[in-house]
C-alpha positions as CSV (number, residue, x, y, z in Angstrom):
1,X,66.3,97.9,120.2
2,X,66.7,95.9,117.0
3,X,70.1,94.9,115.6
4,X,69.6,97.5,112.8
5,X,69.1,100.3,115.3
6,X,72.1,99.1,117.3
7,X,74.5,98.7,114.3
8,X,77.2,101.0,115.5
9,X,77.4,99.3,118.9
10,X,77.5,95.9,117.3
11,X,80.2,97.1,114.9
12,X,82.3,98.3,117.9
13,X,81.9,94.9,119.6
14,X,82.5,92.6,116.6
15,X,84.4,94.4,113.9
16,X,88.2,95.0,114.2
17,X,88.7,98.7,115.1
18,X,90.9,99.5,112.1
19,X,88.9,102.4,110.7
20,X,87.9,105.8,112.1
21,X,84.4,105.6,110.7
22,X,82.1,108.5,109.8
23,X,78.8,108.4,111.8
24,X,76.8,107.4,108.8
25,X,75.1,104.0,108.0
26,X,74.6,103.6,104.3
27,X,71.3,101.8,103.6
28,X,71.1,102.0,99.8
29,X,72.0,104.0,96.8
30,X,71.6,104.7,93.1
31,X,74.1,106.4,90.8
32,X,75.8,109.2,92.6
33,X,73.3,109.3,95.5
34,X,73.2,107.2,98.7
35,X,70.8,107.2,101.5
36,X,71.4,106.5,105.2
37,X,69.3,104.4,107.5
38,X,67.3,107.5,108.5
39,X,66.4,108.4,105.0
40,X,68.9,111.3,104.6
41,X,70.2,111.7,101.0
42,X,73.9,112.3,100.2
43,X,75.8,113.0,97.0
44,X,78.6,110.5,96.9
45,X,81.9,112.2,96.1
46,X,84.0,109.3,97.4
47,X,82.7,106.2,95.6
48,X,84.1,103.8,98.1
49,X,87.6,105.3,97.7
50,X,87.5,105.4,93.9
51,X,85.9,102.0,93.5
52,X,82.3,102.5,92.3
53,X,83.4,103.8,88.9
54,X,79.9,104.1,87.5
55,X,78.2,104.8,90.9
56,X,76.0,102.7,93.0
57,X,73.7,99.9,91.7
58,X,74.7,100.5,88.0
59,X,72.2,98.5,86.0
60,X,74.5,97.4,83.2
61,X,77.1,96.2,85.7
62,X,74.5,94.4,87.8
63,X,73.3,92.5,84.7
64,X,76.8,91.5,83.7
65,X,77.5,90.2,87.3
66,X,74.3,88.4,87.8
67,X,74.3,86.8,84.4
68,X,77.7,85.3,85.3
69,X,76.5,84.3,88.8
70,X,73.7,82.2,87.2
71,X,76.3,80.3,85.2
72,X,79.0,79.6,87.8
73,X,80.5,81.8,90.5
74,X,84.0,80.2,90.8
75,X,86.2,77.5,89.3
76,X,89.8,78.3,90.3
77,X,92.6,78.9,87.8
78,X,93.0,75.2,87.2
79,X,90.3,75.6,84.4
80,X,89.8,78.0,81.6
81,X,87.0,80.6,82.0
82,X,85.7,83.0,79.5
83,X,85.4,86.1,81.7
84,X,89.0,85.9,82.8
85,X,90.3,85.6,79.2
86,X,88.0,88.3,77.8
87,X,89.1,90.8,80.4
88,X,92.8,90.0,80.0
89,X,92.5,90.4,76.2
90,X,90.6,93.7,76.6
91,X,93.2,95.1,79.0
92,X,96.1,94.2,76.8
93,X,94.4,95.7,73.7
94,X,93.7,99.0,75.6
95,X,97.2,99.3,77.0
96,X,99.6,97.5,74.7
97,X,100.7,95.4,77.7
98,X,101.1,91.7,76.9
99,X,99.8,89.5,79.7
100,X,97.8,89.9,82.9
101,X,97.8,88.2,86.3
102,X,94.6,88.6,88.2
103,X,94.3,88.9,92.0
104,X,91.9,90.4,94.6
105,X,93.2,93.8,95.7
106,X,95.6,96.6,95.1
107,X,98.1,95.4,97.7
108,X,98.1,92.0,96.1
109,X,98.6,93.5,92.7
110,X,101.6,95.4,94.0
111,X,103.0,92.3,95.6
112,X,102.7,90.6,92.2
113,X,104.4,93.5,90.5
114,X,107.3,93.3,93.0
115,X,107.6,89.6,92.6
116,X,107.7,89.8,88.8
117,X,110.3,92.6,88.9
118,X,112.6,90.7,91.2
119,X,112.3,87.5,89.3
120,X,113.1,89.3,86.0
121,X,116.1,91.1,87.5
122,X,117.4,87.9,89.1
123,X,117.2,86.0,85.8
124,X,118.6,88.9,83.7
125,X,121.2,90.4,86.0
126,X,121.7,88.1,89.0
127,X,120.2,87.4,92.4
128,X,121.7,90.5,94.1
129,X,119.7,92.8,91.8
130,X,116.6,93.0,94.0
131,X,116.5,96.6,95.2
132,X,113.3,98.6,94.3
133,X,113.2,102.4,94.5
134,X,110.0,104.1,95.5
135,X,109.1,107.7,96.3
136,X,108.8,109.4,99.6
137,X,105.1,110.1,100.4
138,X,104.1,107.0,98.3
139,X,101.5,104.5,99.4
140,X,101.5,100.9,97.9
141,X,99.5,98.8,100.3
142,X,99.2,97.4,103.8
143,X,100.9,94.0,103.6
144,X,104.4,93.7,105.1
145,X,106.0,94.0,101.7
146,X,103.8,96.7,100.3
147,X,104.2,98.7,103.5
148,X,108.0,98.4,103.0
149,X,107.5,99.8,99.5
150,X,105.4,102.7,100.9
151,X,107.6,105.7,101.4
152,X,106.0,106.9,104.7
153,X,107.6,106.1,108.0
154,X,104.2,106.5,109.8
155,X,103.0,103.3,108.2
156,X,106.1,101.4,109.1
157,X,106.6,101.9,112.8
158,X,104.2,99.3,114.3
159,X,105.2,96.5,112.0
160,X,109.0,96.3,111.9
161,X,111.0,94.5,110.6
162,X,109.6,95.0,107.1
163,X,110.6,93.2,103.9
164,X,114.1,94.4,103.0
165,X,115.3,95.8,99.7
166,X,113.3,99.1,99.3
167,X,114.9,102.5,98.8
168,X,113.2,105.9,98.9
169,X,113.8,109.1,97.0
170,X,112.1,112.5,97.2
171,X,109.6,112.9,94.3
172,X,111.0,115.4,91.8
173,X,114.6,114.8,92.6
174,X,116.1,113.0,89.7
175,X,119.6,113.2,91.0
176,X,118.6,111.3,94.1
177,X,117.3,108.5,91.9
178,X,120.5,108.5,89.8
179,X,122.6,108.2,93.0
180,X,120.6,105.3,94.3
181,X,121.0,103.5,91.0
182,X,124.7,104.0,91.0
183,X,125.0,102.8,94.6
184,X,122.6,99.8,94.5
185,X,121.8,96.9,92.3
186,X,118.4,97.9,91.3
187,X,115.5,95.8,89.9
188,X,112.8,98.4,89.5
189,X,111.5,101.9,90.2
190,X,107.9,101.9,91.4
191,X,105.7,105.1,91.3
192,X,102.2,106.4,91.5
193,X,101.9,109.2,89.0
194,X,99.4,110.8,91.4
195,X,100.3,110.1,95.1
196,X,96.8,109.5,96.4
197,X,97.1,108.6,100.1
198,X,100.1,110.9,100.2
199,X,97.9,114.0,99.6
200,X,96.7,113.7,96.0
201,X,99.9,115.1,94.5
202,X,100.6,114.7,90.7
203,X,104.2,114.0,89.7
204,X,105.9,116.5,87.4
205,X,105.8,115.3,83.7
206,X,109.4,116.1,83.0
207,X,110.4,114.1,86.1
208,X,108.4,111.0,85.1
209,X,109.9,111.2,81.6
210,X,113.4,111.4,83.1
211,X,112.6,108.4,85.3
212,X,111.5,106.5,82.3
213,X,114.7,107.3,80.4
214,X,116.8,106.2,83.4
215,X,115.0,102.9,83.4
216,X,115.6,102.4,79.7
217,X,119.3,103.3,80.0
218,X,119.9,100.9,82.9
219,X,117.6,98.1,82.0
220,X,115.6,98.8,85.2
221,X,111.9,98.0,85.2
222,X,109.4,100.8,85.6
223,X,106.4,99.8,87.7
224,X,103.3,102.1,87.7
225,X,101.0,101.6,90.7
226,X,97.6,102.4,89.1
227,X,95.5,101.1,92.0
228,X,93.8,104.4,92.5
229,X,94.8,106.4,89.4
230,X,93.8,103.7,86.9
231,X,90.6,102.8,85.0
232,X,89.7,106.3,83.9
233,X,90.2,108.2,87.2
234,X,92.8,110.7,85.9
235,X,91.0,111.4,82.6
236,X,93.1,108.9,80.7
237,X,92.5,105.1,80.9
238,X,95.6,104.8,83.1
239,X,97.5,107.6,84.8
240,X,100.8,107.0,83.1
241,X,99.1,107.8,79.7
242,X,99.2,111.4,80.8
243,X,103.0,111.3,80.8
244,X,104.0,109.8,77.5
245,X,105.8,106.8,79.1
246,X,105.4,103.1,78.8
247,X,105.8,101.1,82.0
248,X,107.0,97.5,82.1
249,X,104.5,96.6,84.8
250,X,101.2,98.2,85.7
251,X,99.3,97.2,88.9
252,X,95.6,98.2,89.3
253,X,92.5,97.4,91.4
254,X,89.8,99.6,92.9
255,X,87.7,101.0,90.0
256,X,88.4,98.2,87.6
257,X,85.8,95.9,89.4
258,X,83.1,98.6,89.8
259,X,82.6,97.4,93.4
260,X,83.8,93.8,93.4
261,X,87.3,92.8,94.7
262,X,89.7,92.4,91.8
263,X,93.2,93.4,91.1
264,X,95.4,93.0,88.1
265,X,99.1,93.0,87.3
266,X,99.7,93.9,83.6
267,X,103.0,92.7,82.2
268,X,104.8,94.3,79.4
269,X,107.1,92.8,76.7
270,X,110.2,92.3,78.9
271,X,108.3,90.5,81.7
272,X,105.4,88.9,79.9
273,X,106.7,85.4,80.5
274,X,108.6,85.9,83.8
275,X,105.8,84.3,85.9
276,X,105.7,80.6,85.3
277,X,103.6,77.7,86.8
278,X,104.1,77.5,90.5
279,X,105.9,80.9,90.8
280,X,102.7,82.9,91.6
281,X,99.0,82.3,92.2
282,X,95.7,83.4,93.7
283,X,92.7,81.2,94.5
284,X,90.2,83.9,93.7
285,X,92.3,85.7,91.1
286,X,90.4,85.8,87.8
287,X,87.1,85.0,89.6
288,X,84.5,84.8,86.8
289,X,82.0,87.0,88.6
290,X,84.5,89.7,89.4
291,X,85.9,89.5,85.8
292,X,82.5,89.8,84.3
293,X,81.9,92.9,86.3
294,X,85.3,94.3,85.4
295,X,84.9,93.6,81.7
296,X,81.6,95.5,81.7
297,X,83.3,98.5,83.4
298,X,86.4,98.5,81.2
299,X,84.4,98.1,78.0
300,X,82.5,101.3,78.9
301,X,85.5,103.5,79.7
302,X,85.8,105.0,76.2
303,X,87.1,108.2,74.7
304,X,83.8,110.0,75.2
305,X,83.7,109.2,78.9
306,X,87.4,110.1,79.4
307,X,86.7,113.4,77.7
308,X,83.8,114.0,80.1
309,X,86.1,113.2,83.1
310,X,88.6,115.8,81.9
311,X,85.8,118.4,81.4
312,X,84.4,117.7,84.9
313,X,87.9,118.0,86.3
314,X,88.4,121.4,84.7
315,X,85.1,122.5,86.0
316,X,85.9,121.5,89.6
317,X,89.4,123.0,89.5
318,X,88.1,126.3,88.1
319,X,85.3,126.5,90.6
320,X,87.3,125.6,93.7
321,X,90.6,127.2,92.9
322,X,89.0,130.6,93.3
323,X,86.7,129.7,96.1
324,X,87.1,131.4,99.5
325,X,88.6,129.1,102.1
326,X,90.3,126.8,99.6
327,X,94.1,127.3,99.4
328,X,94.8,124.9,96.6
329,X,93.4,122.1,94.4
330,X,95.8,119.3,93.5
331,X,95.5,116.0,91.6
332,X,94.3,115.1,88.2
333,X,91.0,114.1,86.5
334,X,88.4,113.1,89.1
335,X,91.1,112.4,91.7
336,X,91.5,115.8,93.4
337,X,92.7,117.1,96.8
338,X,91.6,120.3,98.5
339,X,93.9,122.2,100.9
340,X,91.4,124.0,103.0
341,X,91.7,126.8,105.6
342,X,89.5,124.8,107.9
343,X,90.8,121.6,109.4
344,X,90.1,118.8,106.9
345,X,88.3,116.6,109.4
346,X,86.0,119.5,110.4
347,X,85.5,120.3,106.7
348,X,84.5,116.7,105.9
349,X,82.0,116.7,108.9
350,X,80.4,119.8,107.6
351,X,80.1,118.5,104.1
352,X,78.5,115.3,105.5
353,X,76.1,117.3,107.5
354,X,75.2,119.2,104.3
355,X,74.6,116.0,102.3
356,X,77.9,115.5,100.5
357,X,80.3,112.6,101.2
358,X,84.0,113.4,100.9
359,X,87.0,111.8,102.4
360,X,90.5,112.7,103.6
361,X,94.1,112.3,102.2
362,X,96.6,113.4,104.8
363,X,95.7,117.0,105.5
364,X,93.5,117.4,102.5
365,X,89.9,116.8,101.5
366,X,89.7,114.3,98.7
367,X,87.2,114.2,95.9
368,X,86.6,110.9,94.0
369,X,83.2,111.1,92.3
370,X,81.8,108.5,89.9
371,X,83.3,108.9,86.4
372,X,79.8,109.3,85.0
373,X,78.4,111.7,87.7
374,X,75.8,113.9,86.0
375,X,76.9,117.5,85.6
376,X,73.9,118.9,87.6
377,X,74.7,116.6,90.5
378,X,78.4,117.5,90.4
379,X,77.4,121.2,90.4
380,X,75.2,120.7,93.4
381,X,78.0,119.0,95.3
382,X,80.5,121.7,94.4
383,X,78.2,124.5,95.6
384,X,77.9,122.7,99.0
385,X,81.7,122.4,99.1
386,X,82.1,126.1,98.3
387,X,79.6,127.0,101.0
388,X,81.4,124.8,103.6
389,X,84.7,126.3,102.7
390,X,83.7,129.9,103.5
């Protein structure tokens, strides 16, 4: 038996057992299709958890990445590099944010956002203004601090004590937020406009606007965690743009790199200069290869593509909302959750057996297709999902 044929056994021996893996070995892919090691073809409706924004082995992205690799792959942030600066400029122009700190992941981006918020609040209001309010059912990462920011006890229990200073309020309850602000010296409110790992639940627009107004009234920073909702996923470039608010800090990762590890902390006017030499850093942050790939992705997410995302979203919602066996469809854009009559894990298994890869979010089936998935491929996948739902 070759190592290839014995991959699952080798994985169990040598790879930390932190994931409940699906019994599929991906061998290669193209666009919205992947093939396993036995030659079976699947429609990819998960994209590496909202990472492969333009699908697998996208040729424009590959060219941008390989062109940069042939020049230099890494220098550190002790030197100026063009891909880093170009990407930061593009992000600021597209969002009206002022400066960008680059890192490697969503959790690291959220750590950076938290650090920037606390440093701003300390300098503006005093060292005891460090509390950060997040929402029940939120998910902000798996480091000790971003676990603390996550409003789900199930993620906390094995890793206590967590970083102190985080408070939680029920999503939609603006009075709870007001009370926490009255009772605590608060630096920031941190939200996901669509709670992804919490079940793909979009926040109410009036509630988000009310949060924004509270932040303005109290000089509290608004942080939008756009790790999963960002980079075109919700049908706007960033999820907060669906809500007519302007955050002070935006964190993002996943889809921005198109498949390479990169995160970003975008800093608004109030906090643009809060991070100074020595106060934050990341060896691989702003890596030129990752930035070249991200620049290619971000330069191609234009109004036409975002309109396509919204149209595809409407199609999926219309088709599945009335489908037998599907109780509800939640989310926004191409970040959707299906509440199914069947157990979600069983539903996912049957979709996989029928050649469609989907994933889970709590008790829901989660759909995260490539932003540019062809309509005919999407239609084929939705027909399979409808069949499995019956």
